[in-house]
C-alpha positions as CSV (number, residue, x, y, z in Angstrom):
1,M,0.0,0.0,0.0
2,I,2.8,2.4,0.8
3,Y,4.2,2.0,-2.6
4,A,0.9,2.8,-4.3
5,I,0.5,5.9,-2.1
6,T,4.0,7.0,-2.9
7,I,3.3,6.7,-6.6
8,L,0.0,8.6,-6.4
9,V,1.2,11.4,-4.1
10,S,4.5,11.9,-6.0
11,Y,2.7,12.0,-9.4
12,L,0.2,14.6,-8.1
13,I,2.9,16.7,-6.6
14,G,4.8,16.6,-9.9
15,A,1.7,17.4,-11.9
16,V,1.2,20.8,-10.3
17,P,1.9,23.1,-13.3
18,F,3.7,26.1,-11.9
19,G,4.6,27.4,-15.3
20,V,0.9,27.5,-16.2
21,F,0.2,29.3,-12.9
22,A,2.9,31.9,-13.7
23,G,1.4,32.5,-17.1
24,Q,-2.1,32.9,-15.6
25,F,-0.8,35.4,-13.0
26,A,0.7,37.4,-15.9
27,G,-2.5,37.2,-17.9
28,I,-1.4,34.7,-20.6
29,D,-1.5,31.0,-21.4
30,I,2.2,30.1,-21.4
31,R,1.3,27.1,-23.6
32,Q,0.5,29.5,-26.5
33,H,3.7,31.4,-26.4
34,G,7.3,30.8,-27.2
35,S,8.1,27.1,-27.4
36,K,4.7,26.4,-25.8
37,N,6.4,24.5,-23.0
38,I,5.4,25.1,-19.4
39,G,9.0,24.9,-18.1
40,A,11.2,27.6,-16.6
41,T,13.1,28.2,-19.8
42,N,10.1,29.2,-21.8
43,V,8.8,31.2,-18.9
44,V,12.0,33.2,-18.8
45,R,11.9,33.9,-22.5
46,T,8.2,34.8,-22.4
47,L,7.7,36.5,-19.0
48,G,11.2,37.4,-17.9
49,K,13.8,36.2,-15.4
50,K,11.7,36.9,-12.3
51,Y,8.9,34.6,-13.3
52,G,11.4,32.0,-14.8
53,I,13.4,31.8,-11.6
54,A,10.3,31.4,-9.5
55,V,9.0,28.6,-11.7
56,F,12.4,26.9,-11.7
57,L,12.6,26.9,-7.9
58,A,9.0,25.8,-7.5
59,D,9.5,22.9,-10.0
60,A,12.7,21.8,-8.3
61,L,11.0,22.0,-4.9
62,K,8.3,19.6,-6.2
63,G,11.0,17.0,-6.7
64,L,12.7,17.6,-3.4
65,I,9.4,17.5,-1.4
66,A,8.2,14.3,-3.0
67,V,11.5,12.4,-2.3
68,R,11.8,13.7,1.3
69,L,8.2,12.8,2.1
70,A,8.8,9.2,0.8
71,V,12.1,8.8,2.7
72,W,10.4,10.1,5.9
73,F,7.6,7.6,5.6
74,A,10.0,4.8,4.8
75,G,11.5,4.8,8.3
76,A,15.1,3.7,9.2
77,D,15.8,0.8,6.8
78,P,18.3,2.1,4.2
79,F,17.2,0.0,1.3
80,Y,13.5,0.7,2.0
81,R,14.3,4.4,2.2
82,N,16.2,4.3,-1.0
83,S,13.6,2.3,-2.9
84,L,10.7,4.5,-1.8
85,G,12.8,7.6,-2.5
86,V,13.6,6.4,-6.0
87,L,9.9,5.5,-6.7
88,A,8.9,9.0,-5.5
89,A,11.6,10.6,-7.7
90,L,10.5,8.7,-10.8
91,F,6.8,9.5,-10.4
92,V,7.3,13.2,-9.5
93,V,9.3,13.6,-12.7
94,I,6.7,11.6,-14.7
95,G,3.9,13.8,-13.1
96,H,5.7,16.9,-14.2
97,S,6.4,15.7,-17.7
98,F,3.0,14.1,-18.3
99,P,0.3,15.9,-16.1
100,V,-3.1,14.4,-16.6
101,W,-4.9,17.7,-16.4
102,L,-2.8,19.2,-19.2
103,R,-3.5,16.2,-21.5
104,F,-0.1,14.8,-20.5
105,R,1.8,17.8,-22.1
106,G,4.1,19.0,-19.3
107,G,7.6,20.2,-18.9
108,K,10.9,18.6,-19.8
109,G,11.7,17.6,-16.2
110,V,15.1,19.3,-15.7
111,A,14.2,21.3,-12.6
112,T,12.0,18.6,-11.1
113,S,14.6,16.0,-11.7
114,G,17.2,18.2,-10.1
115,G,15.2,18.7,-7.0
116,A,14.4,14.9,-6.8
117,C,18.0,14.0,-7.4
118,L,19.2,16.5,-4.8
119,G,17.0,14.7,-2.2
120,L,18.5,11.3,-3.2
121,L,21.9,12.0,-4.6
122,P,23.2,15.4,-3.3
123,V,26.8,15.1,-4.3
124,P,26.3,13.8,-7.9
125,T,23.5,16.3,-8.3
126,L,25.8,19.2,-7.3
127,V,28.4,17.9,-9.8
128,S,25.7,17.8,-12.5
129,G,24.7,21.4,-11.6
130,L,28.3,22.4,-12.1
131,V,28.3,20.7,-15.5
132,W,25.2,22.7,-16.4
133,I,26.8,26.0,-15.5
134,V,30.0,25.3,-17.4
135,V,28.3,24.0,-20.5
136,F,25.8,26.9,-20.5
137,L,28.4,29.5,-20.1
138,A,30.4,27.9,-22.9
139,F,27.6,27.5,-25.5
140,R,24.6,29.6,-24.2
141,Y,22.1,26.8,-25.0
142,V,19.9,25.8,-22.1
143,S,19.0,22.5,-23.9
144,V,22.7,21.5,-24.4
145,A,23.5,22.4,-20.8
146,S,20.5,20.4,-19.5
147,I,21.3,17.3,-21.6
148,A,25.0,17.4,-20.6
149,A,24.2,17.8,-16.9
150,I,21.6,15.0,-16.8
151,A,24.0,12.7,-18.8
152,S,26.7,13.3,-16.3
153,L,24.5,12.2,-13.4
154,P,24.7,8.4,-13.9
155,L,28.4,8.7,-14.6
156,T,29.0,10.5,-11.4
157,V,26.9,8.0,-9.5
158,W,28.9,5.2,-10.9
159,F,32.3,6.7,-10.1
160,L,31.2,7.5,-6.5
161,S,29.4,4.2,-5.9
162,D,30.6,1.5,-3.6
163,R,28.8,-1.0,-5.8
164,G,26.3,-2.0,-3.1
165,N,22.7,-3.0,-4.0
166,S,21.4,0.5,-3.0
167,N,23.9,2.2,-5.3
168,Y,22.9,-0.1,-8.2
169,L,19.4,1.1,-7.5
170,M,20.5,4.7,-7.7
171,L,22.5,4.1,-10.8
172,G,19.5,2.6,-12.5
173,F,17.4,5.5,-11.4
174,S,19.9,8.1,-12.6
175,A,20.3,6.4,-16.0
176,F,16.5,6.3,-16.4
177,I,16.1,10.0,-15.6
178,A,19.0,10.8,-18.0
179,V,17.2,8.9,-20.8
180,L,13.8,10.4,-20.0
181,V,15.0,14.0,-19.8
182,T,17.1,13.6,-23.0
183,W,14.1,12.2,-24.8
184,R,12.0,15.1,-23.6
185,H,14.5,17.4,-25.4
186,R,14.2,15.6,-28.7
187,E,12.7,18.6,-30.4
188,N,15.6,20.7,-29.1
189,I,18.1,18.2,-30.5
190,V,16.4,18.5,-33.9
191,R,16.6,22.3,-33.8
192,L,20.3,22.1,-32.7
193,I,21.0,20.0,-35.7
194,R,19.2,22.4,-38.0
195,G,20.8,25.5,-36.4
196,T,17.5,27.0,-35.3
197,E,17.7,26.4,-31.5
198,P,17.5,29.8,-29.7
199,R,20.4,30.8,-27.5
200,F,20.6,33.0,-24.4
201,D,23.0,35.6,-25.8
202,R,25.3,37.6,-23.4
203,K,23.9,41.0,-22.5
């Protein structure tokens, strides 16, 4: 029963569309502007940095809250805590990416994945955050930075792992998240190949 509750609660937390709320507060439907995505990047481009940062933090907090709630309910057993935490992380990201009340058209999962991973894998997540910053400053593409950061996560988990069962669980989770987030960026990848992906130019 606790697994079913974790799945449901985490999905519902993830499905809260803060990007849509930000657009409504500003008097627009964010899904009809820019890339039509509800994530923080499109919010920044459409509504400005203030709204975008707020949406990014709110989306990241969804992931962190879902994971910490699951770990808290799991009790003291390390493997039970890890397994429930991973389940919560998976479904909070799925909820964000495929929210039922938006006809399963959600965000790309970068911020929510970051928050969830911070709750489970703080050191690898901080390394991935550093990768994001370096790649973004070098190329000025949010999509490239996001893909590079999420791809670095399972590699960092592997290098820091002691090869125990719990760490294999975390490795599998981080690899799945890397594949999911990269797949959610498939349109960005096409635009990068065509040379039409928008950049954040230096000002």
